N, C-alpha and C positions, 0 to 999 in steps of 0.2 A: 742543713738539710737540702736535698735537691729532689725535684719531682722526677718520676719515672718518665721515660720516653713515651710510654703509652698514655699517661695522664696529660703530658704536654700536647700530644697529637689531638686528644679529645678537646682540650682547651682551645687550640688553634682552629679546630673545626667549628667549635661553638662560636668563636668570634666571626668567622666567615659567614655563618648562618644567621648571625644577629643583625648585621647591617651591611648595606652596600658600600663599596669603597669611596663612592662619590656622593654619599648621603651624610647627613648629620651622624655623629659617631657614638662610639662606646669605648670606655677604658676600664680595664679590669686589673686588679692587683690581688696577690695572695701572699700572706705571710704565715710562716709556721715557727712556733717557739720564739716569736718576736722578731724574726728576720724575713725580709721579702725574698720569696723563692721563685716568683714568676709574675710577670706583668705583660699585658698585651693591649693593643688598641687597634681600632679600625674605623674608617670613615673620616669625616672632616670636622674640625672645630669651628671653622668659618667657611661657609659656602662661597662667599664672594672672593675672599683672599685665597681660597683653596688650601687653607692651613690644615695639615694632617693632625689627627688626634694622637696624643701620646699619653703615657702615664705621668708626664710632667705638665700636662695641660691644666691650668687652673679652671675649676668648675664652681658653680654655685651649689654647695652641698646642702643648703636649706636647713631643714629641721634637725639634721644631725648636729647642728650648732648647739642645740639645747643642753647637751651633756657637758659642753665646755663651760657654759654659764653656771651650771650646777656644781661643777668641780671647783670653780672659783668661789662660789658661795660656801662650799664645805671648807675651803681654805680659811675664809674669813671666820667661819664658825669655830674652827679649831683654835684660832687666835683670839676668840672671845669678842670679836667685833660685830658679829651678827648672831642673834639668838634665833634659831630656827623655829622655836615654839612661840615667838612673838608675832603679834599682828603686824602686817606690812606698814601700817601707819606709824609705827615707832620710827621708821626711816623715811617714809613718804607720806606727809600729811594728807595729800589728796585722796589716799586710799581709805580714809575713814568712812567713806560711803559704802565700803564692802562689809560683808557679814562679820560681826564681831567675833565669831568663832574661828575665823580664818587665821592661818599661820603661814609663815614663810615656807615651812616644810610642805604644807598642802599645795602651794604653788608649784614647787619643784617636782611633786609627785603626780601632778594633774588631778588632784583631789579637791580642787577649790569649789567647783560647781559654777564658776563664772562662765557666762556665755562667751563663746569665741568672738572677738571683736570683728574679725574679717568676715564672719558669716552675718552678724548683726548689721554690718555696714550695708549689705545688699538690701536689707529691709528698711534702711534709711535712705534709699535712693541712689546708692553708688552704682557706677558703671564699671565693668571689668577692667578697663585700661586707664581709668583716671588716676591721678596721683593720690596716694594715701600715705600720709606721713605718720611718724611715731606719735606725734601729738594728736593726730586724728584718731589713732587707736585709743589713747587715753580719753578723748572726748566721747567715743562710743561707750566705753566702760562707765563713764560718769552718767550717761543716759540710761544704761541698763546694768546697775550695780548688783541687783538682787541675785543671789545664788540659786541654782536650780535644785540644789539639795544641800543638806547639812554638810559642811566641809569635812572630808575624811570618810564620808559614808560610801562614796562611789568613786569611780575613775571616769573622767570624760576629758578628752583631749582639748586643750585650750592654749593657743599661742600667746595670749596676753599674759598668762601666768609667768612666762619666762621673760617677757619684756619688763614686767614689774621687778623680777629678780635682777635683771640687768640694771635697772634704775636704782635699786637698792645698793648694788655693788658700787655704782658711781658715787652715790651719796656717802657711803662708808669710806671708800678709797680717796675721794676728793679729786679724782681725775677721770677722763673718759674711759668707757668700757674697753675700747680698742687698745688703749695703752696698757690697761690691766691685763688684758688677754695676751698681748705680745710679751709683756715682761714676765708673766708668771707661767705661761704654757708654751706659746709658740717658740719663743727664744730658747728656753731650756731643752725642748724636744727637737730642736733643729728643723722646725717646720717653716723653712724660709720662704716657701711659696704660698703661704697661707696668710690671709688678711681679712679684714672686715669690709664688706661691700654693702653699705646700708641702702643706697638708692638703686633699686633694680633696673631703673631706666638707663643707667650709665653702663658703659663698657667696663670690662674687668681686665686685669693683667693678662696678656696673651691674646686678648680680643676674641675669645671663644664666644659664640652666640648660641642662643636657644631657639629651636625651630618647631614648627607645627606643620603636620601634613594636612593640607586643606585643598580640596578640589583637585586632588591628584598631583599637587606640587608642594614642595617645601617652602614655607614662608617664615621669615624671622618673627618670633613672638614679640609683642610689645607689652612691657610690664611697667607699672608705675608705683608699686608698693615699696615702702621703706620698712626695713626691719633690722634688728641688731642682735640682741641676745637670743631671740627665738629662732632665727633662721638666717643670720647675716653672713656666715662665713663663706669665703671663697678659698678652695683648697685643691690639691692634686691627689691623684691616686696614691702616689708614693708618700706624701705627707700624711694622708689618712691612715696609712699602715704604720707610720710612726706613732700616731695617736693610739691605734689599736694595740701596739706593743706596750704602751703605757697602761692601757686597760688590763692587759694580761698580767702585768707585774708593776704596779705603780711605784713601789718602793725602789725597785731596781732602776726605774726610769728617773728617779730623783724627785718624784712628785707624790709622796706617800698619801697625801690628802685626797688624791683622785680615787683611792680605794673606797672612800666614804659614799660615792655615788652608786656603788654596785648593789648593796643590799636593798631589798624591798621592805616596806613597812606595811603591816596588816591594815585592813579597813577598820572602821569603828566597831564593827560587829565581830572582829577577829578573823574574818575570811582573808585568805592569802591574796596579796596583790601581785600583779605581773609587771607593773610599771614602777621602776625605781626613780632616780633623779635624772630624767632625760634619756633613760634607757629602758627598752623592753627586755625584761629578764624572764626568759622562758625555761622552765625546768620540767622535764618529763622523761620517763624511762631511765632514770639514773644519770641523765645528761643535762647539760645546761648550755644556753646560748644567750649572748647579749646582742641586741639588734636594734637598729633604728633606720628609718628611711627619711627621705626629704623630697620636696617637689615644689617647683614654681613652673608657670607656663613655659615650656621649652626646656626644662631641666628636671632630671630625675636621678635619685641617688639612693644607695643603701650601703650600710656597714653591718657586717655580721661577724661575731667572734664566737666560735665553738670552743667552749671552755675545756672540755675533756680532751678534745683533739688538738688543742693549742693551735688552732687555725683561724686566721682572719681573712675575710673576703670583702673587697670593696668593688662596687660597680657604679660607674657614673655614665650618664647618657644626656646628650643635649638635644633631645627630640621627644615629641609628644604626638599622640593621635594617629600614628600610622597603624592601619588595621593589622599588620603582621607583627607589630612590636609586642614584646613581653615587658612587664614591669621589671625594674632592676632586682627586686626581691626574687622573682621567678628565675632570672638569669643567674643570680647568686646561688639559688638552689641547684641549678644545673651545674654550676662550677663545683659546688660541694659534691654533687653526685659523681662528677668526673674524678674527684679525689677519693671517692669511696665513702663519703660522709652522708648519712641519712638525715632527713629533717628530725629535729629533736623529738617531736611528738610521735614519730613512727618507730615501731619495734622492728628489729631486723627479722626479715622473713615473713612479716605480717603486712598484708596489703589491705587498705580500706575497701569495704564492700559497698558498691554503688547502691543507692536507695531509689525506690519509686514512691511517689506521693499517693496517699490514700485517696480514694475516689471523692471528688467534689471539694478538694482543698486547694486547687490552683487559684491564683489571683492574689488580691491584697488582703493583708491582715494588719489590724490597727490596734494600738494601745493608746487611748486618750490620756490616761494617767501619766504614762511615760513619754508621750509625744513621739511615738515610734510608728513607722510603717515598714512592713516587710512584705515583699512579693515573692510568691512561689510559682515555679513553672517546671514542666518536664521538657527536656531537650535531649534528643538522641537517646531516649530511654533512661535518662538520669534526672534525678531531682536536683533543682538549683534554687538558691535563695538570694534575693537582692535586698540588702539591708542598708547600704550607704551609697556607693558609687558603681559597683559592679556586681556580677553574679558569682556566687560561691557554690561549688558542688557540695551536695549533701551525701552522707554515708549512713549506713545502718549502724545501730548500736545494740547493746544487749537487751534493751527495752524495745519491744516491737512497736510501741507507740511513739518512739522518739527517734528523730533524725538529728544529725550533727554535722557541722563543718569538719573538714578533714583533720584540722588541728584540735578538734574537740572543744574549742573555745565557746562556740555558740550551739545551743541545743534547743530544738523545737519539738515540743511534746503535744500531741493531740489528745483531748480529753474524751473523745467519743460522743460528745453532745454538741458538736459544732463549734467548740472553743479550743483554745490552745494556750500554751505557756512558752514564752521565750526566755531562756536563761543565757545571759552573757557573762561569762566568768571574768573576762577582762574588765568590764565596767562594774561588776558586782551588782547586776540588775536582774530581777526576775519580774517579767511583765506578763499580765494576762492579756491575750490577744483576741479580737473578734474578727470574723471573716466578713469582709465587705463586698468583694466581687470575685466571681469565679470566671474561669476561661469560657465556660459555656455561654454566658451572656456578655462577658467582657465589661469594659467600662461603659456606663450609660452614655449614649450619644445625644447631642443636642444641648445647647447651652441653657435652655429654659428650665431644665430639670434641676439645676443647682439653685437652692433657695438662698444662698448667701450673696447674691449679687447686690452691689451697692457700694457706698463709700464708707470707710472706717478710719478712725483716728486712733493713734497710740500716743497718749500724752507723755508716757515714759520716754519714747524715742523721738518725740517732737516731730512725728511724721504721719503719713496716711497710706492706706492701701485701697485701691479701687478695683472692684471685680465687675467686669462688664462683658457684654456680648458684642462680638465683631465678626461678621461674615461666618456665622454659624459656630464660632468658637467662643469659649469662655476664657477670658484672660485676666491676669492680675498685674497691677502696676504699682510700684512703690515710689513715694515722693517724700523727701525729708531734707535734713540739713546738708546732706551730701549730694543732693540733686534729684533728678527724676530718672529712675531706672528703666530697664528694658521691659517690653511686654512679654509676660510668660504665659503660654497656653496651659490651661488646667486640664487634667484628666479627671473627669467627674466619676466618682465611684457610686455615690447615692446622693439623695437630695441635700445632705449635710456634710458630705465627706468628699474631698478631692485631693489631688497632689499635683505638683509640677516639678520638673527637673531643671535645676539651675546649675548648668555644667561649666559656666565660666564666671568665677567670682574675682575679687581683687587679688585673691591668693589661689594657689594650687596646693592641695586638692580643693576643688570647688565645694560649695555647700552641698551639692548633690540633690537628693530627692527631698522635697519639703511637703509635709503633711498640712492640709488646710481643713479645719473642722469648724463648721458653723453651728453656733448655739442659738436657737431661735428664742429661748426664754431670756437669755442675757443680752440678746441682740449684739453678738460679737462674733468674730472669727478668731481662732487660735492657730498660730503657725508654729511649726516645729521642724527644724533641721536637726541632723544628728548631733551637731556641736552647739546648737542654740535652740532649746526646746521651750515650747509653751509661752510664746509671746502673744499677748492679747491686743487686738485692735477692736475698738467698739464703734458701733454704727453711729 
């Protein structure tokens, strides 16, 4: 197949509009029916060496790596060497501290309920750029082994799930994960420019670097995290399209067991799940898409495969934080639009209708039970919701009391009595929310209003949290086995509720917005990030 000249012109224009030619760059690749039909790149892989970006430039693809680990686990399961219904401790004795209901399959489907170790690390005093090894990750899990929910009940993204899967693979195979990966996937698929780059502080083949736009200049990002099965792959646009061709037809690619990572498994209550084994599986309007993204400070990536259209799109970027940048996912959607492909959740000829917020509903909404904070605002006449790291536009639904994200995954319903319900289909969560602060009065100013000031300890994490007043601001600081962290300013919502934004963790995406709830009766504070909820520190 070949693309039309009109489509190629749109794609070339998209590249020019994405990045400047002397800035950190972007690489895009498209395959149809398993064959690469177009590739383009713009910008630089290395600003000092002036190395141009190409579709053969090795990148850190980060979390897209997860599906490779799951594919290898499926291979071992077919051979009878791994039982996916077994507790991980059958293969890794140290994981006996984890919930007895946990299975290897729960790990692969992000249904374990384990708190993400790279988020918990920040509550144990970690700094964003300090070294953080694979063993450090195991140490964090040993300190915080309790699951946030019964395994299989919900979906919550957790990188340690896949590191444990990688360690199981090494135990079963008897040799390093990198060797297993190379022998069973990379070699057979001809992915010659793909390798495992565990230490993110080291340079990668080709010497591409990741950059951050800071104070109007591009600066090379400094990373210290180690990862393997969860996010360690270094690959190129062209190699990623070879993998996408395998996802399209695993049997024809000679790796039939890869097909086992594609189906989803329902939650415990029978509700349909969207996350398979390292792959987001989106189905709507009679169409399907496999997708996953990845990120590290300075690196962003996405892989999409539109099943019905037999089209795969890869977008890799070595840049973060520029105000004009779009996420690779958004760029991939633009690429799909240039090819005449709609987002899976959108019907042809039907446009989402912008929503307005009901009077008095702007500001913060909190669920203590779920450890969630959602902020609502109106901007340019449109309703928007902040639930993790950024703002999502809300649209109208058939129910006049319900607003939803454009993909329909999150729905916010007002009950008319000052309360609301948040439904997240991806996580299988239904949370009752209470309104804490509105735009009219905003966050309460003045540190003295927050009743939770003082020092708190968390025996589980072997660390402490201090909330203090400094120059009219309320700040929180963590100290633990990983050091003493930064000072994070709190936004106080009422005497017992606050939040802070932690936008640089040891990993990317960062922990994001953390909810802080003070319980005066129990003399404790409870902290919740999206990927690590309800951790208690006692006075």
